[in-house]
N, C-alpha and C positions, 0 to 999 in steps of 0.2 A: 506527339510522343512517338518514340520509335518502337519497333516490334520487340526489341529487347526489353524495354520497360513494361510493355504489356505482358510479356512472358513472366517477368519477375513478379508483377502484381498477381498474376494467376497462380504462380507457385506459392506465394505467401498466403493467398486466400485458401488454397487447398491444405496447406500445413496448419493454418489456424483452425479450420473446420475439423480436420482430423484430430488435433489436440483437444479441442473442445468436446468432441464426441466420444473420446476414449473412456472417460468415467461412466458414461451411460451404457456403453457396450460391455465394459467389464463387470459392472455391478447391477445389471438389469436382471429381473427375474428373482429367483430364489437364492442367488449367491449372497453370502453374508460379507459385510465389510470387515476387513481385518482390524484387529485391535490397535495395531500400530498406526493405522491410518486414522482411526477415530481419535487417538491420542494426539496425533499431529494436527488434526483439525481443531482441537481444543487449545493447544499451546502456540500455534503458529501466529494467531492474531496478536497475542501479547508480545511475541518476539519481533514481529514486524513493527509494531508501535514503538517498542523500546529502541529498535534500530533507527527509526525515524526521529525519535527524540534526541538520541545521541548525535545523529548526523546534523539535525537542524541547530542544536545548541553549539556543537563543535564548530560548525561552519560560520557561526556568528561571532566567534572569538577571533579577533584580529591581533595575532601575536607580533606582526611586523611593526605596527605603529603603537602597540601597547595601549590600545583603548578598545572599548566594546562598541561594535557598530549597531547591530539590530537586536542585541540581546534582550532588552526589555520587551520588544514585540514578540520575540520567540518565546519568552517565558509566559507572557500573557496568553498567547495562542496555545501553548502547552497546557496552561491552566484551564482554558476553555475546553480543550480536547478531553482532559481528565474528567472535568465536571460533567460534560455531556455523556461521556462513556459510563460514568458512575450512575447517572440518572436513567439513561435509555438502554444501556447494555447493547448498543448497536455500533459495531466498529465502523460501518460505512458512514453513518451520521457523524460520528466523532471525528473521523479523519477528514471528511469533506468540510465540516464546519471549522475545524482547527486550521486547515489550510486556507480557507476563505478568510478567517480572522487574521491570520498572519499576513496574507496578501493585502488586506485592507490596512493593516497597521504599518506596513512598510511602504 
């Protein structure tokens, strides 16, 4: 690897560490978390899951050849994701299991 690549990796590492530490620096101690940030934490998971559902189902519709490619697999994986999220209420488990189910089915 060249020196340029090492510098790029070092800069990216510093930026990632800085971004990951900002919440701990801002909200450590007695400082209260703003209401808008708490609201965002509640609704962001549902928004991301909805965006993933729309993206995965839309991406499986093949309009050029007028047939459905992997739509049954996408619908089955979406169903697994919804059921797991309903039972466990854990977005990480739901997303990982739904993705794994989709990858196994296609």
